[in-house]
C-alpha positions as CSV (number, residue, x, y, z in Angstrom):
1,X,0.0,0.0,0.0
2,X,1.4,3.4,-1.0
3,X,1.9,5.5,2.2
4,X,3.3,8.6,0.6
5,X,3.8,10.1,-2.9
6,X,5.2,13.4,-3.9
7,X,3.4,15.9,-6.2
8,X,5.6,15.0,-9.1
9,X,4.7,11.3,-9.0
10,X,1.0,12.2,-8.8
11,X,1.3,14.7,-11.7
12,X,3.6,12.8,-14.1
13,X,2.2,9.3,-13.6
14,X,-1.3,10.2,-14.4
15,X,-2.5,7.8,-11.6
16,X,-3.9,10.6,-9.5
17,X,-4.0,10.1,-5.7
18,X,-2.2,6.8,-5.2
19,X,-1.8,7.1,-1.4
20,X,-3.6,4.3,0.4
21,X,-3.8,2.1,-2.8
22,X,-1.9,-1.0,-3.7
23,X,0.1,-1.3,-6.9
24,X,-2.6,-3.7,-8.3
25,X,-5.2,-1.0,-7.6
26,X,-3.2,1.7,-9.3
27,X,-2.1,-0.5,-12.2
28,X,-4.4,-3.5,-12.4
29,X,-2.4,-5.2,-15.2
30,X,1.0,-4.5,-13.6
31,X,3.5,-7.1,-14.7
32,X,4.2,-9.8,-12.1
33,X,7.9,-9.2,-12.5
34,X,7.6,-5.8,-10.9
35,X,5.7,-7.2,-8.0
36,X,8.3,-9.9,-7.6
37,X,11.1,-7.2,-7.8
38,X,9.6,-5.1,-5.0
39,X,8.8,-8.2,-2.9
40,X,12.4,-9.3,-3.2
41,X,13.7,-5.9,-2.0
42,X,11.3,-6.1,1.0
43,X,12.3,-9.6,1.9
44,X,16.1,-9.4,1.5
45,X,16.6,-5.7,2.5
46,X,19.0,-5.4,-0.4
47,X,18.4,-2.3,-2.6
48,X,18.0,-3.0,-6.2
49,X,17.9,-1.1,-9.5
50,X,16.2,-2.1,-12.7
51,X,15.4,-0.7,-16.2
52,X,12.3,-2.3,-17.8
53,X,9.6,-1.6,-20.3
54,X,6.4,-1.2,-18.4
55,X,3.9,-2.5,-20.9
56,X,0.9,-1.7,-18.7
57,X,1.6,2.0,-19.0
58,X,3.7,2.1,-22.2
59,X,6.9,3.6,-20.8
60,X,10.5,2.6,-20.1
61,X,11.3,3.1,-16.4
62,X,14.5,3.2,-14.4
63,X,13.7,2.1,-10.8
64,X,15.6,2.1,-7.6
65,X,14.0,0.3,-4.7
66,X,15.2,0.1,-1.1
67,X,13.7,-1.3,2.1
68,X,12.8,1.3,4.7
69,X,13.2,0.2,8.3
70,X,15.0,-2.7,9.9
71,X,14.8,-6.4,9.5
72,X,11.2,-7.5,9.1
73,X,10.0,-4.3,7.7
74,X,7.9,-4.6,4.5
75,X,8.1,-1.0,3.5
76,X,9.9,-0.2,0.3
77,X,10.8,3.2,-1.1
78,X,10.6,3.4,-4.9
79,X,12.3,6.1,-7.0
80,X,11.6,5.9,-10.6
81,X,12.2,7.9,-13.8
82,X,10.6,7.7,-17.2
83,X,13.5,6.9,-19.5
84,X,11.4,6.3,-22.7
85,X,13.1,9.1,-24.6
86,X,16.6,7.7,-23.8
87,X,15.6,4.2,-24.8
């Protein structure tokens, strides 16, 4: 569940107010690979970076994800950039 999102994310993503919503609620056809990516970061605590085409929204994204909190926390901060033009 999204706990916080800055204005830029809300404006540029086109998803509106995402706070309090799950990724599946925001992007119902989100690729399972993205869910697995974030779950892996939450479970291992190891930050991860990825670049992938996000078919569900039609963009290339660069994503950095890192667990917030100590061992056992399932909070993940996600920083992403639309890199479609570069790709």
